[in-house]
C-alpha positions as CSV (number, residue, x, y, z in Angstrom):
1,T,25.4,2.1,-14.0
2,L,24.0,2.2,-10.4
3,C,20.7,1.5,-11.7
4,E,21.8,-1.7,-13.6
5,S,23.7,-2.9,-10.4
6,L,20.6,-2.1,-8.2
7,G,18.4,-3.9,-10.7
8,M,16.4,-0.6,-11.1
9,P,15.1,1.1,-14.2
10,L,16.0,4.6,-15.1
11,V,13.0,7.0,-15.0
12,V,13.4,9.9,-17.5
13,R,11.3,12.7,-18.3
14,H,12.3,14.9,-21.4
15,N,10.8,16.4,-24.5
16,A,11.4,14.9,-27.5
17,G,11.9,18.2,-29.2
18,S,11.7,21.8,-28.5
19,E,8.2,23.4,-27.3
20,S,8.1,25.5,-30.7
21,T,5.7,25.6,-33.5
22,K,8.1,27.6,-35.8
23,K,8.2,26.6,-39.4
24,Y,11.9,25.7,-39.3
25,K,11.5,23.3,-36.3
26,D,10.7,19.9,-37.9
27,D,12.7,17.6,-36.1
28,F,12.7,16.2,-32.6
29,E,16.4,17.4,-31.7
30,Y,16.4,15.7,-28.3
31,I,15.9,12.0,-29.2
32,P,19.6,11.4,-30.0
33,E,20.5,12.1,-26.3
34,L,18.1,9.2,-25.5
35,Q,19.3,7.0,-28.2
36,K,23.0,7.4,-27.0
37,L,22.1,6.4,-23.6
38,L,20.1,3.4,-24.8
39,A,22.6,2.3,-27.1
40,D,25.4,2.8,-24.5
41,F,23.7,1.1,-22.0
42,P,21.9,-2.1,-23.3
43,N,21.0,-3.7,-20.4
44,L,19.5,-0.5,-18.6
45,R,15.7,-0.4,-18.4
46,V,14.7,3.0,-19.3
47,L,11.1,4.3,-18.4
48,W,10.7,7.3,-20.4
49,V,7.8,9.3,-18.8
50,G,5.3,10.5,-21.4
51,G,7.6,9.4,-24.2
52,G,9.0,12.8,-24.7
53,I,5.5,14.4,-25.6
54,F,4.5,17.8,-24.2
55,N,1.7,20.0,-24.8
56,L,3.4,22.5,-26.9
57,G,5.6,21.7,-30.2
58,T,5.0,20.2,-33.2
59,W,4.2,16.5,-33.3
60,E,3.4,15.9,-37.0
61,E,4.4,12.0,-37.5
62,Y,5.9,11.6,-34.0
63,E,4.3,8.2,-33.9
64,V,6.8,7.1,-36.7
65,K,9.8,8.2,-34.5
66,L,8.2,6.8,-31.4
67,A,7.7,3.3,-33.0
68,E,11.2,3.3,-34.6
69,L,12.7,3.8,-31.0
70,L,10.6,1.3,-29.5
71,Q,11.6,-1.2,-32.3
72,T,15.1,-0.3,-31.9
73,Y,15.4,-0.3,-28.2
74,S,13.8,-3.1,-26.5
75,N,15.1,-1.7,-23.1
76,L,12.8,1.5,-23.5
77,T,9.4,1.5,-22.1
78,I,7.1,4.4,-22.5
79,S,4.5,5.7,-19.9
80,V,1.4,7.0,-21.2
81,S,-0.2,9.6,-18.7
82,A,-3.3,11.4,-18.4
83,E,-1.5,14.6,-19.9
84,V,-0.4,12.5,-23.0
85,I,-3.8,11.6,-23.6
86,E,-5.3,15.0,-23.1
87,W,-2.8,16.8,-25.1
88,N,-3.5,14.5,-28.0
89,S,-0.2,15.2,-29.6
90,I,-0.4,11.5,-30.9
91,P,-3.9,11.2,-31.5
92,M,-5.6,8.3,-29.5
93,P,-6.0,5.9,-32.5
94,K,-2.5,6.1,-33.5
95,L,-1.2,5.9,-29.7
96,V,-3.3,2.7,-29.4
97,E,-1.9,1.5,-32.7
98,I,1.8,1.8,-31.3
99,A,0.8,0.3,-27.9
100,E,-0.5,-2.6,-29.8
101,K,2.4,-3.2,-32.0
102,F,4.7,-2.9,-29.0
103,P,2.8,-4.2,-26.0
104,Q,5.5,-5.1,-23.8
105,Q,7.1,-1.8,-23.8
106,F,4.1,0.4,-22.5
107,V,2.8,1.2,-18.9
108,V,0.5,3.7,-17.7
109,G,0.8,6.1,-15.0
110,T,0.0,9.6,-13.5
111,S,2.0,12.6,-12.4
112,T,-0.7,14.3,-10.1
113,R,0.4,15.0,-6.6
114,G,-1.8,16.6,-3.7
115,E,-5.0,16.4,-5.7
116,F,-6.1,12.8,-5.0
117,I,-9.8,13.3,-5.0
118,S,-10.5,15.8,-8.0
119,K,-7.7,15.5,-10.2
120,Y,-6.6,11.9,-9.6
121,A,-9.9,10.5,-10.4
122,S,-10.1,12.4,-13.6
123,D,-6.6,11.3,-14.6
124,I,-7.6,7.7,-14.1
125,R,-10.7,8.2,-16.3
126,L,-8.7,9.3,-18.9
127,I,-6.1,6.6,-18.5
128,G,-9.1,4.1,-18.5
129,S,-10.2,5.6,-21.7
130,F,-7.0,4.6,-23.3
131,L,-6.9,1.2,-21.8
132,R,-10.5,0.2,-23.0
133,C,-9.2,1.0,-26.6
134,L,-6.7,-1.5,-26.3
135,S,-7.0,-5.5,-26.9
136,P,-7.4,-7.4,-23.6
137,F,-3.9,-8.7,-24.0
138,T,-2.1,-5.3,-24.4
139,A,-4.6,-3.7,-21.7
140,S,-3.4,-6.5,-19.3
141,R,0.3,-6.0,-20.0
142,V,0.1,-2.0,-19.9
143,R,-2.3,-2.0,-16.9
144,Y,0.1,-3.9,-14.6
145,A,2.3,-6.7,-16.0
146,N,4.6,-4.5,-17.7
147,A,5.4,-2.1,-14.8
148,A,5.7,-5.3,-12.5
149,K,8.4,-6.7,-14.7
150,L,10.2,-3.1,-15.1
151,F,10.2,-2.7,-11.6
152,E,10.7,-6.5,-10.5
153,L,7.6,-6.8,-8.8
154,S,5.5,-9.9,-8.3
155,A,2.0,-9.9,-9.6
156,P,-0.7,-10.2,-7.4
157,E,-2.6,-13.5,-7.7
158,N,-5.9,-11.6,-8.3
159,Q,-5.5,-8.4,-10.2
160,K,-9.2,-7.7,-10.2
161,E,-9.3,-7.9,-6.4
162,V,-6.4,-5.5,-6.2
163,M,-8.2,-3.1,-8.5
164,Q,-11.5,-3.4,-6.8
165,K,-9.6,-2.3,-3.5
166,V,-8.0,0.6,-5.3
167,T,-11.6,1.5,-6.6
168,T,-13.0,1.2,-3.0
169,G,-10.2,3.4,-1.7
170,I,-11.1,6.1,-4.2
171,Q,-14.8,5.9,-3.5
172,K,-14.2,6.1,0.3
173,G,-12.0,9.1,-0.1
174,R,-14.9,10.8,-2.0
175,V,-17.2,10.0,0.8
176,K,-14.8,11.4,3.3
177,E,-14.4,14.5,1.2
178,Q,-18.0,15.2,1.1
179,E,-18.5,14.4,4.7
180,S,-15.6,16.8,5.6
181,R,-17.3,19.6,3.4
182,A,-20.7,19.1,5.0
183,A,-19.1,19.2,8.3
184,S,-17.2,22.4,7.1
185,L,-20.5,24.0,5.8
186,K,-22.3,23.1,9.0
187,S,-19.9,24.7,11.1
188,V,-19.9,27.8,9.2
189,I,-23.7,27.9,9.3
190,V,-23.6,27.2,13.1
191,Q,-21.1,30.2,13.7
192,R,-23.6,32.5,11.9
């Protein structure tokens, strides 16, 4: 495949099953498509954004199916986003259990666009709540090391320093946003 030849992972986002809660719907009918891809291209690294989880649908016993997929396909990586945590389709303790069982096959990420101060900060807090539940080894893998390996990036020499820069950047953004709001408010007051 093109991704394999370029040394890039394939990023996919699709449901594991239909977003239905009908009584007759008791399977994750879209997983065979993913299994075929993973089996046909065992050297292709696949990042499954959200692990097929969406806010609607029936998710009973899905953690068992997800663990089976991770056990069978070492080329599969699951991305846990704030939405996955918020929806609680797989309760946090079970999600943590799976991540601990497959620490090399999980990453975290966000799909927030354009709302970097309010929504992004909230997403990072939710993702942080997941990371704090993991063992230190697994958290270090999920936080950065697995993504670095997946995307063939070199790890920064000092991850703490990098995270501090990110935190500082977010804080500076909040200050700028507050200053901008204050200036806008002042402008409105002066105009009146």
